[in-house]
C-alpha positions as CSV (number, residue, x, y, z in Angstrom):
1,M,15.8,-1.4,-4.3
2,Y,14.0,-3.3,-7.0
3,P,12.2,-2.1,-10.2
4,S,8.7,-0.8,-9.8
5,K,7.3,-2.7,-12.8
6,A,5.6,-6.0,-12.2
7,T,4.9,-8.8,-14.8
8,C,1.2,-9.3,-14.5
9,D,0.1,-10.4,-17.9
10,G,0.3,-14.2,-17.5
11,A,-2.7,-16.4,-18.4
12,P,-3.7,-17.3,-14.8
13,F,-3.7,-13.6,-13.8
14,V,-5.8,-12.7,-16.9
15,T,-8.2,-15.5,-16.1
16,A,-8.6,-14.3,-12.6
17,N,-9.3,-10.8,-13.8
18,N,-12.0,-12.0,-16.3
19,E,-13.6,-14.0,-13.5
20,F,-13.8,-10.9,-11.3
21,Y,-15.3,-8.8,-14.2
22,A,-18.0,-11.5,-14.6
23,S,-18.8,-11.7,-10.9
24,P,-22.0,-10.5,-9.2
25,E,-19.9,-8.2,-7.1
26,F,-18.5,-6.4,-10.1
27,A,-22.0,-6.2,-11.7
28,Q,-23.4,-4.7,-8.6
29,K,-20.6,-2.0,-8.4
30,Q,-21.1,-1.4,-12.1
31,N,-24.8,-0.6,-11.6
32,E,-24.1,1.6,-8.6
33,S,-21.5,3.6,-10.5
34,A,-23.3,3.9,-13.9
35,E,-24.8,7.3,-13.2
36,F,-21.5,8.8,-12.1
37,L,-19.5,7.3,-15.0
38,S,-22.1,8.7,-17.4
39,Q,-20.9,12.2,-16.3
40,L,-17.2,11.6,-17.1
41,P,-16.9,11.6,-21.0
42,P,-16.6,15.4,-21.3
43,F,-13.4,15.2,-19.1
44,L,-11.8,12.1,-20.7
45,D,-10.9,13.2,-24.2
46,G,-12.5,10.1,-25.8
47,R,-11.1,7.5,-23.4
48,P,-13.3,4.5,-22.6
49,V,-15.6,5.2,-19.7
50,T,-15.9,1.8,-18.1
51,L,-15.4,0.4,-14.6
52,E,-12.8,-2.0,-16.1
53,N,-10.8,1.1,-17.2
54,M,-11.2,2.8,-13.8
55,Y,-7.5,3.0,-13.0
56,N,-6.7,4.8,-16.3
57,I,-9.6,7.1,-15.7
58,Y,-8.2,8.0,-12.3
59,D,-4.7,8.4,-13.7
60,F,-5.8,10.8,-16.4
61,I,-8.0,12.9,-14.3
62,N,-5.5,13.1,-11.5
63,V,-2.6,14.2,-13.8
64,Q,-4.8,16.8,-15.5
65,S,-6.1,18.1,-12.2
66,I,-2.5,18.7,-11.1
67,H,-1.0,20.1,-14.3
68,N,-4.0,21.7,-16.1
69,A,-5.6,24.6,-14.2
70,D,-8.5,24.9,-16.6
71,F,-9.3,21.2,-16.3
72,A,-9.1,21.4,-12.5
73,K,-11.5,24.4,-12.4
74,A,-14.0,22.7,-14.7
75,L,-14.0,19.4,-12.8
76,P,-16.7,19.3,-10.1
77,S,-15.2,19.3,-6.7
78,T,-17.2,16.2,-5.7
79,F,-15.8,14.0,-8.5
80,W,-12.3,13.3,-7.2
81,R,-13.4,11.2,-4.2
82,R,-15.8,9.1,-6.3
83,Y,-13.3,8.3,-9.1
84,Y,-10.6,7.7,-6.5
85,T,-12.8,5.3,-4.5
86,L,-13.8,3.4,-7.7
87,A,-10.1,3.1,-8.8
88,S,-9.1,1.9,-5.3
89,W,-11.8,-0.7,-5.3
90,H,-10.9,-1.9,-8.8
91,E,-7.2,-2.1,-8.1
92,Y,-7.7,-3.9,-4.7
93,N,-9.8,-6.6,-6.3
94,I,-7.3,-7.1,-9.1
95,F,-4.2,-7.3,-7.0
96,T,-5.6,-9.5,-4.1
97,S,-7.2,-12.9,-3.6
98,P,-9.6,-14.2,-0.9
99,Q,-7.2,-17.2,-0.7
100,L,-3.8,-16.7,0.8
101,D,-2.2,-18.5,-2.2
102,G,-4.5,-17.0,-4.8
103,I,-3.1,-15.5,-8.0
104,G,-3.5,-11.9,-6.8
105,N,-1.5,-12.7,-3.6
106,T,1.0,-14.9,-5.4
107,L,2.7,-11.8,-6.7
108,Y,4.5,-12.2,-3.4
109,Q,5.5,-15.9,-3.7
110,I,8.8,-17.2,-4.9
111,E,9.5,-20.4,-6.7
112,D,10.8,-23.3,-4.7
113,G,14.6,-23.5,-4.7
114,M,15.0,-20.0,-6.1
115,E,17.7,-18.1,-4.3
116,V,17.5,-14.4,-3.5
117,S,20.6,-13.8,-5.5
118,D,19.1,-15.2,-8.7
119,P,18.9,-12.6,-11.5
120,Y,15.2,-13.4,-12.1
121,F,14.5,-12.5,-8.5
122,Q,16.2,-9.2,-9.0
123,L,13.7,-8.2,-11.7
124,L,10.5,-8.5,-9.7
125,D,9.7,-6.2,-6.9
126,V,6.5,-8.1,-6.4
127,M,8.3,-10.8,-4.4
128,I,8.6,-8.5,-1.4
129,L,7.6,-11.0,1.3
130,P,10.5,-13.4,0.7
131,V,12.8,-10.4,0.6
132,I,11.5,-9.2,3.9
133,R,11.9,-12.7,5.4
134,F,15.4,-13.0,4.0
135,E,16.5,-9.6,5.3
136,L,15.0,-10.1,8.8
137,Q,17.0,-13.3,9.0
138,E,20.1,-11.4,7.9
139,I,19.5,-8.7,10.5
140,A,19.1,-11.3,13.2
141,N,22.3,-13.0,12.1
142,T,25.0,-11.8,14.5
143,S,27.7,-12.6,11.9
144,N,26.1,-10.3,9.4
145,P,26.6,-6.5,9.8
146,L,23.2,-5.7,8.1
147,K,21.1,-3.6,10.5
148,L,18.8,-1.7,8.1
149,A,17.1,-3.0,5.0
150,Y,15.1,-0.8,2.6
151,Q,12.8,-1.9,-0.2
152,S,11.0,0.2,-2.8
153,L,7.9,-1.1,-4.7
154,A,4.9,0.2,-6.6
155,Y,1.5,0.7,-5.0
156,K,0.0,-2.6,-6.3
157,P,1.9,-5.0,-4.0
158,F,0.7,-3.0,-1.0
159,F,-2.8,-4.2,-1.7
160,S,-1.7,-7.8,-1.6
161,L,0.6,-7.3,1.4
162,F,-2.1,-5.7,3.5
163,N,-4.6,-8.3,2.4
164,M,-2.4,-11.2,3.4
165,T,-1.5,-9.7,6.8
166,A,-4.9,-8.2,7.6
167,F,-3.4,-4.8,8.3
168,E,-6.5,-2.6,7.9
169,V,-7.7,0.9,8.3
170,L,-11.1,1.3,10.1
171,R,-13.3,4.1,8.9
172,E,-15.3,6.0,11.4
173,P,-19.1,6.6,10.8
174,A,-20.1,9.1,8.2
175,G,-20.6,11.7,11.0
176,G,-16.9,12.2,11.3
177,G,-13.8,11.0,13.1
178,E,-10.3,10.0,12.2
179,P,-9.3,6.7,10.5
180,M,-8.3,4.0,12.9
181,I,-5.8,1.2,12.4
182,R,-6.3,-2.4,13.7
183,R,-3.2,-4.5,13.9
184,N,-3.8,-8.2,13.2
185,F,-1.1,-10.9,13.3
186,K,-1.1,-14.5,12.1
187,N,1.5,-17.0,13.3
188,G,1.8,-19.6,10.6
189,T,-0.7,-21.1,8.2
190,G,-2.6,-23.2,10.8
191,S,-3.9,-20.3,13.0
192,D,-6.3,-17.5,12.6
193,F,-5.6,-13.8,12.7
194,V,-5.5,-12.3,16.2
195,T,-5.9,-8.6,17.0
196,Y,-3.2,-7.1,19.3
197,N,-2.7,-3.9,21.2
198,F,-0.4,-1.2,19.9
199,L,2.8,-0.3,21.6
200,I,1.8,3.1,22.7
201,G,-1.0,1.8,25.0
202,I,-4.0,3.2,23.1
203,G,-5.8,-0.1,22.8
204,R,-6.5,-2.5,20.0
205,H,-7.8,0.2,17.6
206,A,-5.2,2.9,17.2
207,V,-6.0,6.3,15.8
208,S,-3.7,6.6,12.8
209,R,-2.6,10.1,13.7
210,L,-1.5,9.1,17.2
211,L,0.4,6.1,15.8
212,I,2.2,8.2,13.1
213,D,3.0,10.9,15.6
214,H,4.5,8.3,17.9
215,V,6.9,6.8,15.3
216,N,7.5,9.9,13.3
217,P,10.4,11.3,15.4
218,A,12.4,8.1,14.7
219,L,11.8,8.1,10.9
220,I,14.2,9.5,8.4
221,N,11.9,11.9,6.5
222,S,14.6,13.8,4.7
223,V,18.1,13.0,3.5
224,H,19.3,16.5,4.3
225,G,19.5,15.9,8.1
226,P,21.6,12.7,7.9
227,L,23.9,14.2,5.2
228,A,24.5,17.3,7.3
229,A,25.2,15.2,10.4
230,A,27.7,13.1,8.3
231,A,29.3,16.3,7.0
232,N,28.6,15.3,3.5
233,A,28.6,18.8,2.1
234,S,28.8,17.9,-1.6
235,A,25.9,15.6,-1.5
236,A,23.8,18.0,0.6
237,A,24.6,20.8,-1.9
238,A,23.5,18.7,-4.8
239,L,20.3,17.9,-3.1
240,G,19.7,21.5,-2.4
241,S,19.6,22.3,-6.1
242,Y,16.9,19.6,-6.7
243,P,13.6,21.3,-7.8
244,S,10.8,21.4,-5.3
245,P,7.3,20.2,-6.2
246,P,5.1,22.8,-7.8
247,A,3.3,25.1,-5.4
248,G,-0.3,24.2,-4.8
249,Q,0.1,20.6,-6.0
250,P,-2.8,18.6,-4.5
251,A,-1.9,16.0,-1.9
252,I,-3.5,13.3,-4.1
253,G,-0.5,13.7,-6.4
254,A,1.7,12.0,-3.9
255,G,-1.1,9.7,-2.5
256,F,-0.2,6.2,-3.4
257,P,3.5,6.2,-2.3
258,G,2.9,8.5,0.7
259,A,0.3,6.6,2.7
260,G,1.5,3.2,1.5
261,L,5.0,3.9,2.7
262,T,3.8,5.1,6.1
263,H,1.8,2.0,6.8
264,F,4.5,-0.3,5.4
265,V,7.2,1.3,7.6
266,V,5.0,0.8,10.7
267,L,4.2,-2.9,9.7
268,A,7.9,-3.6,8.9
269,M,9.0,-2.1,12.2
270,Y,6.7,-4.4,14.2
271,R,7.8,-7.4,12.2
272,V,11.5,-6.6,13.0
273,L,10.7,-6.2,16.7
274,M,8.8,-9.5,16.8
275,F,11.6,-11.3,14.9
276,M,14.2,-10.0,17.3
277,G,12.3,-11.1,20.3
278,L,11.5,-7.6,21.6
279,L,7.7,-8.2,21.4
280,D,6.0,-11.2,22.9
281,H,2.6,-11.9,21.4
282,W,2.1,-15.1,23.3
283,E,1.8,-13.6,26.7
284,R,-1.6,-12.1,25.9
285,S,-5.0,-13.7,25.5
286,L,-7.0,-11.8,23.1
287,K,-10.2,-12.3,21.2
288,K,-9.7,-13.4,17.7
289,D,-11.1,-11.3,14.8
290,A,-11.7,-12.6,11.3
291,P,-9.6,-10.9,8.6
292,P,-11.5,-8.5,6.3
293,R,-12.3,-9.5,2.7
294,W,-11.9,-5.9,1.5
295,F,-10.5,-2.7,2.9
296,S,-9.4,0.7,1.6
297,F,-6.5,2.6,3.0
298,P,-6.2,6.4,2.6
299,L,-4.0,7.6,-0.2
300,L,-4.0,11.2,0.9
């Protein structure tokens, strides 16, 4: 497990942010959201109401909605989806790049010659791709007993990870329908992304609920079960005294880690299967799809 804090205040990163804020895309979104933002000052206790500050706006409103009943009652019920969407849009564009090696995505790169054991590497959870690569190699190494690797990271790297791998959620039309997941894979830098079918035979576009239901029985969703099976009574008792979340806490309070972890586990599972030779992508001839420039995955 690595720390959840990332060092993102370097000059190239700041320059990229400023370029984004000066872009036509940002100006368009600013115009589109101006009317909504003008309604927020009564709820923000003097905080800056700008699109650049959208994450802090989201964070403040979300925390107040969870822990302040009067605030939650006064906030219009239609507001949360709008500030959540704007915050997601802002964070995605800050922590991704159109180019694979762009500054937003380079949060995942590692300096040439740096070893995984280097102390500097241990300080940055943002270098998750080299860690995944290293651990897949260790799992495949028959002389190494490693069979399961776990990584913990903040929500920001998920944006870059999904952007670089083109792992996307497809939204159904406004009339309704469940989110669908399309699985794209790119073999090396000289090829394009290709869309592949999912394991459970539901086609190239999998309904997220079906995919989650399929893998959920194999996931460890609680430490109580494994501890009980291992007869670790003392640890199980200690966990039993841990306070439960407050009753009635909105699902959005656990949004970023919850959905991000679900999608990351699915992606990591497929990468392990491919690396170990249990999946053969090259036996199929499928139409190629271009990777998306922007996507939004559900945080609820």
